[in-house]
Short mmCIF file of the C-alpha atoms (twelve columns), coordinates in Angstrom:
data_MODEL
# 
_entry.id   MODEL 
# 
loop_
_atom_site.group_PDB 
_atom_site.id 
_atom_site.type_symbol 
_atom_site.label_atom_id 
_atom_site.label_alt_id 
_atom_site.label_comp_id 
_atom_site.label_asym_id 
_atom_site.label_seq_id 
_atom_site.Cartn_x 
_atom_site.Cartn_y 
_atom_site.Cartn_z 
_atom_site.pdbx_PDB_model_num 
ATOM 1   C CA . MET A 1   3.778   -26.885 -10.855 1 
ATOM 2   C CA . LYS A 2   7.218   -25.148 -11.589 1 
ATOM 3   C CA . MET A 3   6.957   -21.444 -12.405 1 
ATOM 4   C CA . PRO A 4   7.478   -20.505 -16.254 1 
ATOM 5   C CA . HIS A 5   9.301   -17.602 -18.058 1 
ATOM 6   C CA . PHE A 6   8.164   -14.694 -18.247 1 
ATOM 7   C CA . LEU A 7   6.182   -14.699 -21.824 1 
ATOM 8   C CA . ASP A 8   5.235   -18.131 -20.814 1 
ATOM 9   C CA . ALA A 9   3.514   -17.078 -17.319 1 
ATOM 10  C CA . TYR A 10  1.994   -14.040 -19.246 1 
ATOM 11  C CA . LYS A 11  0.633   -16.465 -22.071 1 
ATOM 12  C CA . GLN A 12  -0.801  -18.775 -19.271 1 
ATOM 13  C CA . ILE A 13  -2.379  -16.032 -17.358 1 
ATOM 14  C CA . ILE A 14  -4.217  -14.392 -20.147 1 
ATOM 15  C CA . ALA A 15  -5.005  -18.080 -21.510 1 
ATOM 16  C CA . HIS A 16  -7.508  -18.192 -18.467 1 
ATOM 17  C CA . PRO A 17  -10.798 -16.156 -19.098 1 
ATOM 18  C CA . THR A 18  -11.835 -14.286 -15.905 1 
ATOM 19  C CA . ILE A 19  -14.507 -11.845 -17.094 1 
ATOM 20  C CA . SER A 20  -16.465 -9.882  -14.653 1 
ATOM 21  C CA . ALA A 21  -20.118 -8.990  -15.546 1 
ATOM 22  C CA . PHE A 22  -23.244 -8.179  -13.915 1 
ATOM 23  C CA . ASP A 23  -24.990 -10.609 -16.754 1 
ATOM 24  C CA . GLU A 24  -24.619 -14.086 -15.448 1 
ATOM 25  C CA . LYS A 25  -24.543 -15.529 -18.819 1 
ATOM 26  C CA . ILE A 26  -20.834 -13.806 -19.279 1 
ATOM 27  C CA . ASP A 27  -19.546 -13.606 -15.586 1 
ATOM 28  C CA . GLN A 28  -16.981 -16.071 -15.100 1 
ATOM 29  C CA . SER A 29  -15.063 -17.676 -12.200 1 
ATOM 30  C CA . ASN A 30  -11.522 -16.606 -11.393 1 
ATOM 31  C CA . LEU A 31  -10.745 -19.693 -9.418  1 
ATOM 32  C CA . PRO A 32  -8.701  -21.650 -12.252 1 
ATOM 33  C CA . LEU A 33  -6.535  -18.562 -12.616 1 
ATOM 34  C CA . LEU A 34  -5.723  -18.363 -8.925  1 
ATOM 35  C CA . GLN A 35  -5.264  -22.083 -8.438  1 
ATOM 36  C CA . MET A 36  -2.142  -21.772 -11.492 1 
ATOM 37  C CA . LEU A 37  -0.803  -18.542 -9.760  1 
ATOM 38  C CA . GLY A 38  -0.810  -20.094 -6.156  1 
ATOM 39  C CA . SER A 39  0.979   -23.260 -7.549  1 
ATOM 40  C CA . TRP A 40  3.521   -21.107 -9.129  1 
ATOM 41  C CA . LEU A 41  4.035   -19.115 -5.798  1 
ATOM 42  C CA . GLU A 42  4.143   -22.177 -3.579  1 
ATOM 43  C CA . ASP A 43  7.036   -23.434 -5.509  1 
ATOM 44  C CA . LEU A 44  8.693   -20.138 -4.542  1 
ATOM 45  C CA . GLY A 45  8.048   -20.890 -0.937  1 
ATOM 46  C CA . PHE A 46  4.833   -18.542 -0.518  1 
ATOM 47  C CA . HIS A 47  2.279   -19.780 2.006   1 
ATOM 48  C CA . ILE A 48  -1.458  -19.736 -0.117  1 
ATOM 49  C CA . SER A 49  -4.613  -18.955 0.931   1 
ATOM 50  C CA . ILE A 50  -7.614  -18.867 -1.621  1 
ATOM 51  C CA . GLN A 51  -10.758 -17.771 -0.038  1 
ATOM 52  C CA . PRO A 52  -14.457 -17.464 -1.467  1 
ATOM 53  C CA . VAL A 53  -15.843 -14.120 -1.787  1 
ATOM 54  C CA . PRO A 54  -19.500 -13.962 -0.377  1 
ATOM 55  C CA . ASN A 55  -21.943 -12.828 -2.604  1 
ATOM 56  C CA . THR A 56  -20.347 -13.526 -5.952  1 
ATOM 57  C CA . ARG A 57  -20.708 -16.191 -8.582  1 
ATOM 58  C CA . HIS A 58  -18.127 -18.199 -7.573  1 
ATOM 59  C CA . LYS A 59  -15.421 -15.826 -7.212  1 
ATOM 60  C CA . PHE A 60  -12.117 -15.902 -4.893  1 
ATOM 61  C CA . ASN A 61  -9.165  -13.840 -3.664  1 
ATOM 62  C CA . LEU A 62  -5.616  -15.089 -3.368  1 
ATOM 63  C CA . LEU A 63  -3.150  -13.966 -0.798  1 
ATOM 64  C CA . ALA A 64  0.270   -15.410 -0.916  1 
ATOM 65  C CA . ARG A 65  2.828   -14.553 2.081   1 
ATOM 66  C CA . ILE A 66  6.632   -15.232 2.243   1 
ATOM 67  C CA . GLY A 67  8.500   -14.125 5.087   1 
ATOM 68  C CA . SER A 68  7.549   -13.432 8.894   1 
ATOM 69  C CA . GLY A 69  7.441   -10.576 11.310  1 
ATOM 70  C CA . ASP A 70  5.270   -7.328  11.017  1 
ATOM 71  C CA . GLY A 71  4.668   -4.886  8.326   1 
ATOM 72  C CA . GLY A 72  6.122   -5.506  4.901   1 
ATOM 73  C CA . LEU A 73  5.161   -5.005  1.344   1 
ATOM 74  C CA . LEU A 74  1.982   -5.867  -0.586  1 
ATOM 75  C CA . LEU A 75  1.628   -5.986  -4.416  1 
ATOM 76  C CA . ALA A 76  -1.733  -6.069  -5.084  1 
ATOM 77  C CA . GLY A 77  -4.204  -6.612  -8.270  1 
ATOM 78  C CA . HIS A 78  -7.252  -7.782  -9.859  1 
ATOM 79  C CA . SER A 79  -7.699  -10.965 -11.247 1 
ATOM 80  C CA . ASP A 80  -10.735 -10.377 -13.471 1 
ATOM 81  C CA . THR A 81  -11.085 -8.387  -16.974 1 
ATOM 82  C CA . VAL A 82  -13.972 -6.750  -18.525 1 
ATOM 83  C CA . PRO A 83  -16.057 -8.634  -21.342 1 
ATOM 84  C CA . PHE A 84  -14.703 -8.026  -24.842 1 
ATOM 85  C CA . ASP A 85  -16.696 -6.436  -27.782 1 
ATOM 86  C CA . GLU A 86  -16.953 -9.835  -30.425 1 
ATOM 87  C CA . GLY A 87  -16.051 -8.938  -33.821 1 
ATOM 88  C CA . ARG A 88  -13.948 -6.015  -32.706 1 
ATOM 89  C CA . TRP A 89  -10.671 -7.659  -32.005 1 
ATOM 90  C CA . GLN A 90  -8.367  -8.547  -34.577 1 
ATOM 91  C CA . PHE A 91  -6.531  -10.965 -32.237 1 
ATOM 92  C CA . ASP A 92  -7.759  -13.757 -29.998 1 
ATOM 93  C CA . PRO A 93  -8.174  -12.177 -26.743 1 
ATOM 94  C CA . PHE A 94  -7.200  -15.220 -24.879 1 
ATOM 95  C CA . ASN A 95  -4.155  -16.036 -26.828 1 
ATOM 96  C CA . LEU A 96  -1.182  -13.713 -25.849 1 
ATOM 97  C CA . THR A 97  -0.027  -12.464 -29.437 1 
ATOM 98  C CA . GLU A 98  3.281   -10.735 -29.622 1 
ATOM 99  C CA . LYS A 99  3.397   -8.090  -32.644 1 
ATOM 100 C CA . ASP A 100 5.472   -4.824  -33.063 1 
ATOM 101 C CA . ASN A 101 6.799   -4.744  -29.576 1 
ATOM 102 C CA . LYS A 102 3.673   -5.178  -28.027 1 
ATOM 103 C CA . LEU A 103 1.493   -8.148  -26.111 1 
ATOM 104 C CA . TYR A 104 -2.170  -8.004  -27.128 1 
ATOM 105 C CA . GLY A 105 -4.668  -9.870  -25.285 1 
ATOM 106 C CA . LEU A 106 -7.433  -9.486  -22.849 1 
ATOM 107 C CA . GLY A 107 -5.880  -8.170  -19.166 1 
ATOM 108 C CA . THR A 108 -2.486  -7.749  -20.731 1 
ATOM 109 C CA . CYS A 109 -2.718  -4.075  -19.727 1 
ATOM 110 C CA . ASP A 110 -6.060  -3.953  -17.413 1 
ATOM 111 C CA . MET A 111 -4.569  -5.901  -15.316 1 
ATOM 112 C CA . LYS A 112 -3.730  -9.850  -15.065 1 
ATOM 113 C CA . GLY A 113 -0.474  -9.022  -16.894 1 
ATOM 114 C CA . PHE A 114 0.803   -7.315  -13.833 1 
ATOM 115 C CA . PHE A 115 1.317   -10.892 -11.936 1 
ATOM 116 C CA . ALA A 116 3.296   -11.918 -14.638 1 
ATOM 117 C CA . PHE A 117 5.585   -9.214  -13.760 1 
ATOM 118 C CA . ILE A 118 5.847   -9.932  -10.282 1 
ATOM 119 C CA . LEU A 119 6.714   -13.529 -10.751 1 
ATOM 120 C CA . GLU A 120 9.418   -12.246 -13.135 1 
ATOM 121 C CA . ALA A 121 10.562  -9.848  -10.649 1 
ATOM 122 C CA . LEU A 122 10.944  -12.427 -7.731  1 
ATOM 123 C CA . ARG A 123 13.417  -14.923 -9.720  1 
ATOM 124 C CA . ASP A 124 16.499  -12.810 -8.370  1 
ATOM 125 C CA . ILE A 125 15.284  -12.015 -4.949  1 
ATOM 126 C CA . PRO A 126 16.678  -14.102 -2.388  1 
ATOM 127 C CA . LEU A 127 13.159  -15.094 -0.675  1 
ATOM 128 C CA . ASN A 128 14.909  -16.989 2.047   1 
ATOM 129 C CA . LYS A 129 16.395  -13.769 3.295   1 
ATOM 130 C CA . LEU A 130 13.483  -11.591 3.749   1 
ATOM 131 C CA . ASN A 131 13.286  -9.181  7.262   1 
ATOM 132 C CA . LYS A 132 10.168  -8.258  6.625   1 
ATOM 133 C CA . PRO A 133 7.030   -10.036 5.052   1 
ATOM 134 C CA . LEU A 134 6.209   -9.720  1.218   1 
ATOM 135 C CA . TYR A 135 2.445   -10.431 0.131   1 
ATOM 136 C CA . ILE A 136 0.776   -10.727 -3.171  1 
ATOM 137 C CA . LEU A 137 -2.934  -10.283 -3.342  1 
ATOM 138 C CA . ALA A 138 -5.165  -11.400 -6.310  1 
ATOM 139 C CA . THR A 139 -8.835  -10.141 -5.961  1 
ATOM 140 C CA . ALA A 140 -12.235 -10.918 -7.420  1 
ATOM 141 C CA . ASP A 141 -14.587 -8.850  -9.487  1 
ATOM 142 C CA . GLU A 142 -12.638 -5.352  -9.531  1 
ATOM 143 C CA . GLU A 143 -14.776 -4.287  -12.686 1 
ATOM 144 C CA . THR A 144 -18.132 -4.709  -11.266 1 
ATOM 145 C CA . SER A 145 -18.815 -4.587  -7.603  1 
ATOM 146 C CA . MET A 146 -15.027 -4.584  -6.204  1 
ATOM 147 C CA . ALA A 147 -16.376 -7.365  -3.882  1 
ATOM 148 C CA . GLY A 148 -13.041 -9.051  -3.587  1 
ATOM 149 C CA . ALA A 149 -11.329 -5.897  -2.339  1 
ATOM 150 C CA . ARG A 150 -14.195 -4.971  0.029   1 
ATOM 151 C CA . PHE A 151 -14.231 -8.193  1.331   1 
ATOM 152 C CA . PHE A 152 -10.523 -8.384  1.954   1 
ATOM 153 C CA . ALA A 153 -10.621 -5.162  3.665   1 
ATOM 154 C CA . GLU A 154 -13.169 -6.414  5.981   1 
ATOM 155 C CA . GLN A 155 -11.000 -9.718  7.015   1 
ATOM 156 C CA . GLN A 156 -7.940  -7.585  8.270   1 
ATOM 157 C CA . LEU A 157 -5.843  -10.535 7.541   1 
ATOM 158 C CA . ILE A 158 -2.620  -8.652  7.378   1 
ATOM 159 C CA . LYS A 159 -1.128  -5.308  8.398   1 
ATOM 160 C CA . PRO A 160 1.672   -4.643  5.648   1 
ATOM 161 C CA . ASP A 161 3.718   -1.165  5.802   1 
ATOM 162 C CA . MET A 162 3.224   -0.538  2.348   1 
ATOM 163 C CA . ALA A 163 1.100   -1.581  -0.812  1 
ATOM 164 C CA . ILE A 164 1.375   -1.164  -4.164  1 
ATOM 165 C CA . ILE A 165 -1.825  -1.741  -6.762  1 
ATOM 166 C CA . GLY A 166 -0.557  -2.716  -10.192 1 
ATOM 167 C CA . GLU A 167 -2.933  -0.660  -12.340 1 
ATOM 168 C CA . PRO A 168 -2.039  0.882   -15.481 1 
ATOM 169 C CA . THR A 169 -0.564  4.385   -14.456 1 
ATOM 170 C CA . GLY A 170 2.421   4.321   -17.245 1 
ATOM 171 C CA . LEU A 171 4.739   3.911   -13.921 1 
ATOM 172 C CA . LYS A 172 3.809   7.118   -12.890 1 
ATOM 173 C CA . PRO A 173 2.697   6.881   -9.038  1 
ATOM 174 C CA . ILE A 174 -1.132  7.690   -8.446  1 
ATOM 175 C CA . CYS A 175 -1.508  9.099   -4.773  1 
ATOM 176 C CA . LYS A 176 -5.038  10.020  -4.985  1 
ATOM 177 C CA . HIS A 177 -8.113  9.444   -6.873  1 
ATOM 178 C CA . LYS A 178 -11.619 10.328  -7.088  1 
ATOM 179 C CA . GLY A 179 -14.794 8.221   -5.673  1 
ATOM 180 C CA . HIS A 180 -17.578 7.459   -7.432  1 
ATOM 181 C CA . MET A 181 -21.418 6.900   -6.250  1 
ATOM 182 C CA . ALA A 182 -24.251 6.231   -8.615  1 
ATOM 183 C CA . HIS A 183 -28.065 6.773   -7.413  1 
ATOM 184 C CA . THR A 184 -31.651 6.337   -8.904  1 
ATOM 185 C CA . LEU A 185 -34.369 8.786   -7.855  1 
ATOM 186 C CA . GLU A 186 -37.749 7.529   -8.297  1 
ATOM 187 C CA . ILE A 187 -40.986 10.065  -8.276  1 
ATOM 188 C CA . THR A 188 -44.275 8.026   -7.991  1 
ATOM 189 C CA . GLY A 189 -46.987 10.302  -9.417  1 
ATOM 190 C CA . LYS A 190 -50.792 9.353   -10.249 1 
ATOM 191 C CA . ALA A 191 -51.695 8.697   -13.775 1 
ATOM 192 C CA . GLY A 192 -54.728 10.142  -15.437 1 
ATOM 193 C CA . HIS A 193 -56.236 11.656  -18.712 1 
ATOM 194 C CA . SER A 194 -54.194 15.054  -19.663 1 
ATOM 195 C CA . SER A 195 -57.463 17.096  -20.181 1 
ATOM 196 C CA . ASP A 196 -57.744 17.185  -16.428 1 
ATOM 197 C CA . PRO A 197 -54.591 17.464  -14.747 1 
ATOM 198 C CA . ASP A 198 -55.796 18.184  -11.474 1 
ATOM 199 C CA . LYS A 199 -56.936 14.891  -11.321 1 
ATOM 200 C CA . GLY A 200 -53.658 13.333  -11.564 1 
ATOM 201 C CA . VAL A 201 -50.107 14.185  -10.118 1 
ATOM 202 C CA . ASN A 202 -47.429 14.632  -12.413 1 
ATOM 203 C CA . ALA A 203 -44.270 12.781  -11.585 1 
ATOM 204 C CA . ILE A 204 -42.118 14.841  -14.239 1 
ATOM 205 C CA . GLU A 205 -43.466 18.167  -12.443 1 
ATOM 206 C CA . ILE A 206 -41.819 16.840  -9.414  1 
ATOM 207 C CA . MET A 207 -38.962 15.663  -10.843 1 
ATOM 208 C CA . TYR A 208 -38.400 19.217  -12.378 1 
ATOM 209 C CA . GLN A 209 -38.189 20.257  -9.064  1 
ATOM 210 C CA . ALA A 210 -36.016 17.698  -7.557  1 
ATOM 211 C CA . VAL A 211 -33.358 18.392  -10.338 1 
ATOM 212 C CA . GLY A 212 -33.217 22.068  -9.734  1 
ATOM 213 C CA . GLU A 213 -32.367 21.059  -6.374  1 
ATOM 214 C CA . LEU A 214 -29.527 19.073  -7.180  1 
ATOM 215 C CA . MET A 215 -28.132 21.243  -9.500  1 
ATOM 216 C CA . LYS A 216 -27.751 23.999  -6.720  1 
ATOM 217 C CA . LEU A 217 -26.079 21.035  -4.968  1 
ATOM 218 C CA . ARG A 218 -24.024 20.044  -7.827  1 
ATOM 219 C CA . ASP A 219 -23.002 24.142  -7.748  1 
ATOM 220 C CA . GLN A 220 -22.239 24.249  -3.988  1 
ATOM 221 C CA . LEU A 221 -20.158 20.634  -3.996  1 
ATOM 222 C CA . ALA A 222 -18.096 21.897  -6.901  1 
ATOM 223 C CA . ALA A 223 -17.386 25.214  -5.339  1 
ATOM 224 C CA . GLN A 224 -16.749 23.644  -1.618  1 
ATOM 225 C CA . TYR A 225 -14.791 20.313  -2.529  1 
ATOM 226 C CA . VAL A 226 -12.002 21.458  -5.011  1 
ATOM 227 C CA . ASP A 227 -8.464  19.604  -5.310  1 
ATOM 228 C CA . PRO A 228 -5.950  21.211  -7.637  1 
ATOM 229 C CA . ALA A 229 -3.972  17.737  -7.928  1 
ATOM 230 C CA . PHE A 230 -6.961  16.603  -10.382 1 
ATOM 231 C CA . SER A 231 -7.056  17.339  -14.302 1 
ATOM 232 C CA . VAL A 232 -11.055 17.766  -13.295 1 
ATOM 233 C CA . THR A 233 -10.363 19.684  -9.880  1 
ATOM 234 C CA . LYS A 234 -13.953 19.827  -8.651  1 
ATOM 235 C CA . THR A 235 -16.328 17.634  -7.362  1 
ATOM 236 C CA . THR A 236 -18.733 16.568  -9.946  1 
ATOM 237 C CA . MET A 237 -22.291 15.496  -10.257 1 
ATOM 238 C CA . ASN A 238 -23.980 14.210  -13.848 1 
ATOM 239 C CA . LEU A 239 -27.311 13.904  -14.500 1 
ATOM 240 C CA . GLY A 240 -26.895 10.862  -16.510 1 
ATOM 241 C CA . HIS A 241 -30.386 8.957   -17.703 1 
ATOM 242 C CA . ILE A 242 -34.100 10.398  -16.984 1 
ATOM 243 C CA . HIS A 243 -37.229 8.500   -18.271 1 
ATOM 244 C CA . GLY A 244 -40.826 9.240   -17.181 1 
ATOM 245 C CA . GLY A 245 -44.405 8.817   -18.639 1 
ATOM 246 C CA . ASP A 246 -45.898 6.705   -21.528 1 
ATOM 247 C CA . GLY A 247 -47.704 8.999   -23.302 1 
ATOM 248 C CA . GLU A 248 -48.316 12.899  -23.976 1 
ATOM 249 C CA . ASN A 249 -51.707 12.293  -23.563 1 
ATOM 250 C CA . ARG A 250 -51.194 10.911  -19.876 1 
ATOM 251 C CA . ILE A 251 -50.422 12.469  -16.871 1 
ATOM 252 C CA . CYS A 252 -46.683 11.200  -16.060 1 
ATOM 253 C CA . GLY A 253 -46.993 8.671   -13.263 1 
ATOM 254 C CA . HIS A 254 -43.789 7.732   -12.613 1 
ATOM 255 C CA . CYS A 255 -40.358 9.416   -13.642 1 
ATOM 256 C CA . ARG A 256 -36.744 8.015   -12.921 1 
ATOM 257 C CA . LEU A 257 -33.562 9.815   -13.074 1 
ATOM 258 C CA . ASN A 258 -30.139 8.111   -12.506 1 
ATOM 259 C CA . PHE A 259 -27.088 10.385  -11.712 1 
ATOM 260 C CA . ASP A 260 -23.493 10.002  -10.335 1 
ATOM 261 C CA . LEU A 261 -21.158 11.998  -8.157  1 
ATOM 262 C CA . ARG A 262 -17.539 11.793  -8.119  1 
ATOM 263 C CA . ALA A 263 -15.821 13.476  -5.029  1 
ATOM 264 C CA . VAL A 264 -12.214 14.562  -4.366  1 
ATOM 265 C CA . PRO A 265 -10.803 13.488  -1.261  1 
ATOM 266 C CA . GLY A 266 -12.536 15.573  1.491   1 
ATOM 267 C CA . LEU A 267 -16.204 14.591  0.805   1 
ATOM 268 C CA . SER A 268 -17.011 11.439  2.459   1 
ATOM 269 C CA . ASP A 269 -19.462 9.078   0.967   1 
ATOM 270 C CA . ASP A 270 -21.532 9.593   4.028   1 
ATOM 271 C CA . GLU A 271 -21.410 13.320  3.864   1 
ATOM 272 C CA . ALA A 272 -22.106 13.208  0.136   1 
ATOM 273 C CA . ILE A 273 -25.384 11.118  0.759   1 
ATOM 274 C CA . ALA A 274 -26.189 13.274  3.704   1 
ATOM 275 C CA . ARG A 275 -25.939 16.394  1.662   1 
ATOM 276 C CA . ILE A 276 -28.019 15.090  -1.301  1 
ATOM 277 C CA . ASP A 277 -30.871 14.002  1.091   1 
ATOM 278 C CA . GLN A 278 -30.653 17.170  2.671   1 
ATOM 279 C CA . ALA A 279 -31.321 19.101  -0.993  1 
ATOM 280 C CA . LEU A 280 -34.099 17.005  -1.820  1 
ATOM 281 C CA . ALA A 281 -35.883 17.315  1.581   1 
ATOM 282 C CA . PRO A 282 -38.144 20.594  0.539   1 
ATOM 283 C CA . VAL A 283 -39.454 18.055  -2.392  1 
ATOM 284 C CA . TYR A 284 -39.903 15.348  -0.064  1 
ATOM 285 C CA . THR A 285 -41.920 17.576  2.163   1 
ATOM 286 C CA . ALA A 286 -43.946 18.684  -0.466  1 
ATOM 287 C CA . TYR A 287 -44.863 15.490  -1.966  1 
ATOM 288 C CA . PRO A 288 -44.706 13.092  1.352   1 
ATOM 289 C CA . GLY A 289 -44.364 9.482   0.016   1 
ATOM 290 C CA . ARG A 290 -43.574 10.215  -3.698  1 
ATOM 291 C CA . LEU A 291 -39.903 10.473  -3.899  1 
ATOM 292 C CA . SER A 292 -37.493 7.229   -3.167  1 
ATOM 293 C CA . ARG A 293 -33.578 7.827   -3.454  1 
ATOM 294 C CA . ALA A 294 -31.474 4.676   -3.664  1 
ATOM 295 C CA . LEU A 295 -27.803 3.768   -4.166  1 
ATOM 296 C CA . MET A 296 -27.617 1.824   -7.847  1 
ATOM 297 C CA . TYR A 297 -24.237 0.049   -6.196  1 
ATOM 298 C CA . ASP A 298 -21.986 0.278   -3.446  1 
ATOM 299 C CA . THR A 299 -20.007 3.387   -3.463  1 
ATOM 300 C CA . VAL A 300 -16.359 3.509   -4.019  1 
ATOM 301 C CA . PRO A 301 -14.937 5.979   -1.847  1 
ATOM 302 C CA . SER A 302 -12.278 8.801   -2.811  1 
ATOM 303 C CA . PHE A 303 -8.701  7.650   -2.195  1 
ATOM 304 C CA . ALA A 304 -5.525  9.676   -1.228  1 
ATOM 305 C CA . SER A 305 -2.294  8.149   0.027   1 
ATOM 306 C CA . ARG A 306 -1.428  7.995   3.927   1 
ATOM 307 C CA . ASN A 307 2.310   9.153   3.136   1 
ATOM 308 C CA . GLU A 308 3.366   8.107   6.375   1 
ATOM 309 C CA . THR A 309 6.198   5.813   5.185   1 
ATOM 310 C CA . ALA A 310 8.667   6.590   2.584   1 
ATOM 311 C CA . LEU A 311 7.000   4.659   -0.020  1 
ATOM 312 C CA . LEU A 312 5.994   7.775   -2.096  1 
ATOM 313 C CA . GLU A 313 9.569   8.944   -1.941  1 
ATOM 314 C CA . LEU A 314 10.744  5.614   -3.124  1 
ATOM 315 C CA . ALA A 315 8.317   5.295   -5.901  1 
ATOM 316 C CA . GLU A 316 9.243   8.858   -7.324  1 
ATOM 317 C CA . GLN A 317 13.075  7.939   -6.771  1 
ATOM 318 C CA . PHE A 318 12.700  4.524   -8.683  1 
ATOM 319 C CA . THR A 319 10.211  5.657   -11.624 1 
ATOM 320 C CA . GLY A 320 11.495  9.286   -12.232 1 
ATOM 321 C CA . PHE A 321 8.013   10.455  -11.939 1 
ATOM 322 C CA . SER A 322 6.378   13.004  -9.364  1 
ATOM 323 C CA . ALA A 323 3.098   11.496  -7.990  1 
ATOM 324 C CA . THR A 324 0.049   12.448  -9.758  1 
ATOM 325 C CA . SER A 325 -3.678  11.640  -9.697  1 
ATOM 326 C CA . ALA A 326 -6.428  10.090  -11.494 1 
ATOM 327 C CA . ASN A 327 -9.993  10.482  -12.317 1 
ATOM 328 C CA . TYR A 328 -10.997 7.075   -12.352 1 
ATOM 329 C CA . CYS A 329 -11.654 4.675   -9.293  1 
ATOM 330 C CA . THR A 330 -9.297  1.813   -8.107  1 
ATOM 331 C CA . GLU A 331 -9.137  -0.717  -5.002  1 
ATOM 332 C CA . ALA A 332 -6.997  1.849   -3.390  1 
ATOM 333 C CA . PRO A 333 -9.452  2.937   -0.825  1 
ATOM 334 C CA . PHE A 334 -10.246 -0.610  0.364   1 
ATOM 335 C CA . VAL A 335 -6.648  -1.830  0.440   1 
ATOM 336 C CA . SER A 336 -5.792  1.265   2.591   1 
ATOM 337 C CA . GLN A 337 -8.226  0.191   4.875   1 
ATOM 338 C CA . LEU A 338 -5.428  -2.216  5.863   1 
ATOM 339 C CA . GLY A 339 -3.798  0.742   7.572   1 
ATOM 340 C CA . CYS A 340 -0.799  1.009   5.110   1 
ATOM 341 C CA . ASP A 341 0.654   3.552   3.113   1 
ATOM 342 C CA . THR A 342 -0.538  2.695   -0.548  1 
ATOM 343 C CA . LEU A 343 0.050   3.892   -4.236  1 
ATOM 344 C CA . VAL A 344 -1.698  2.893   -7.507  1 
ATOM 345 C CA . LEU A 345 1.484   1.988   -9.811  1 
ATOM 346 C CA . GLY A 346 1.862   -0.253  -13.006 1 
ATOM 347 C CA . PRO A 347 2.494   -0.919  -16.335 1 
ATOM 348 C CA . GLY A 348 0.928   -0.063  -19.228 1 
ATOM 349 C CA . SER A 349 -1.343  2.795   -20.140 1 
ATOM 350 C CA . ILE A 350 -5.139  3.363   -18.773 1 
ATOM 351 C CA . ASP A 351 -6.178  4.402   -22.382 1 
ATOM 352 C CA . GLN A 352 -5.689  0.666   -23.654 1 
ATOM 353 C CA . ALA A 353 -8.037  -0.360  -20.711 1 
ATOM 354 C CA . HIS A 354 -11.355 -1.702  -21.899 1 
ATOM 355 C CA . GLN A 355 -10.500 -1.351  -25.469 1 
ATOM 356 C CA . PRO A 356 -10.467 -3.800  -28.311 1 
ATOM 357 C CA . ASP A 357 -7.286  -5.434  -29.006 1 
ATOM 358 C CA . GLU A 358 -5.968  -4.361  -25.369 1 
ATOM 359 C CA . PHE A 359 -2.119  -4.051  -25.209 1 
ATOM 360 C CA . ILE A 360 1.003   -3.240  -23.488 1 
ATOM 361 C CA . SER A 361 4.195   -2.017  -24.562 1 
ATOM 362 C CA . LEU A 362 7.149   -4.485  -23.926 1 
ATOM 363 C CA . ASP A 363 9.074   -1.331  -23.261 1 
ATOM 364 C CA . TYR A 364 7.327   -1.699  -19.797 1 
ATOM 365 C CA . VAL A 365 9.139   -4.932  -19.212 1 
ATOM 366 C CA . ASN A 366 12.657  -4.002  -17.639 1 
ATOM 367 C CA . PRO A 367 11.486  -0.900  -16.020 1 
ATOM 368 C CA . THR A 368 8.665   -2.511  -14.098 1 
ATOM 369 C CA . ILE A 369 10.675  -5.608  -13.024 1 
ATOM 370 C CA . ASN A 370 13.505  -3.418  -11.726 1 
ATOM 371 C CA . LEU A 371 11.167  -1.390  -10.028 1 
ATOM 372 C CA . LEU A 372 9.277   -4.325  -8.459  1 
ATOM 373 C CA . ARG A 373 12.793  -5.789  -7.527  1 
ATOM 374 C CA . HIS A 374 13.931  -2.255  -5.942  1 
ATOM 375 C CA . LEU A 375 10.769  -1.951  -3.941  1 
ATOM 376 C CA . ILE A 376 11.138  -5.318  -2.436  1 
ATOM 377 C CA . GLY A 377 14.495  -5.006  -1.569  1 
ATOM 378 C CA . GLN A 378 14.251  -1.423  0.196   1 
ATOM 379 C CA . VAL A 379 10.939  -2.624  2.053   1 
ATOM 380 C CA . CYS A 380 11.697  -6.666  2.737   1 
ATOM 381 C CA . LEU A 381 15.311  -7.084  2.774   1 
ATOM 382 C CA . LYS A 382 16.730  -4.064  4.186   1 
# 
């Protein structure tokens, strides 16, 4: 299948629905999109591998490779999108619409459209003269579990020198971001009539003690783990949702708290979880068998660029922007596990992500294509 030109490629990419959702009714496979991308890249001489991602609903990763040898450059992105708010879009989410110097559609900015930029950048590159390999990775389920990136990191199929993840950063290099983890704390009491509290065990009262310990830990972590590179410089903990009991005249028999933690680089996931359990230990001891803490879903570690190669300097030179940080999460900590220097850097604004009438400005087209050509030339051709 011959690769179409930029806007036609963009249109066909957006036309393939690839929604990721925990709700099985709206979750969609990304395989048709990857097969189309694979056929275009194969026509350019890339070797294509499409692999199923374990423990997903028919989701796949695509890895394309051209060139031989060690090291090289990886251009990565996720192939899925979030669901869209039906009735709140002025445009068809799956029909690319050009208006007022913008491209509208689901995934135009976050971030299927990045693959159209890559394809266009490849047109004027002598791919038969690469001195180091060029890889293109399209992952699955970034918007939910990040299962695709996790699986790819486990496989260790490639060892590039450098990696760019094309999330919408306004073409500003992101060299670090916070991690994210979410926990559920369950308290099991003993229900009974409120007229005789001593005959029951009030789960809300136990939760009150547990919350006090978590708030002390929150303040300790905020003081210990600080990074001035972030707009919110401290490690944060948020008590996000609590529910307990079923009536004012009953002793509360069960209470649940959901809370999250966003750590700056320097606080590992294992250490954060250990600190949470350590903080709750006195309450566990006072009420044996009544507390249970569990992760709500797999953690996303914090990320900091290795800065072992010239990637950061190249990115700053080509974009004209100094490297910065982000408070949101990406696949960067998993891609970085390949051993490569990694940056998050791509066209579009994060402000458009997950919004009705998602769009990307056409002003990003030439700068992004030129940036990708420069990076490929510097890393794979010289």
